[in-house]
C-alpha angles and dihedrals in degrees: 000000000000115000117197121198111250113243129201115255091245092057097097144097112276136190113225117238093272095042088235093121142023119221123200109213115202141165114245129212089264088065093246127117124245136178130213129193104241101165136030125194088214106026094166122078106231091211095057105020088228132107113291116265132195095268095153096059111119090229105076090203087070097052092098096053113109119250089214105081093020116144101229099165122054146160101025118161121198114237122202092240088070102264135115108221145169091049136124135223127205121205110207091193092069102014093239130136122210136184107251144198125191127205128183117245113186121325091287103043143064126194107220114192119190115191146168117229101333129021092247089070103062149064132264121215123191113226119200126215114254129213113235 
């Protein structure tokens, strides 16, 4: 009999709100959840003709790191009430980091809320599940 490891419902491949990127969410050995950009609709920077890099990051030393492969979600802990909390999200489009909470919508959506300070001051994006 084949026994498959049970995965958390968040451990999937997700399109961001604009469908400009796919993020692979996974559980790391530390038991926390992370997300990595694994696909970009437009992976090439039109100004340079080269793969996009993290040019908006406030630390200039990181401007040369590729956006593709970038871990942009980290530190999420699953809570019994069905949320993933205590995490952070990084937006490479503006170089800003936010606190973040994720809640499950239906089987095919996640509600990703980035915020500053308290959750009331923030924005929620709906990510859609992607096929492989």
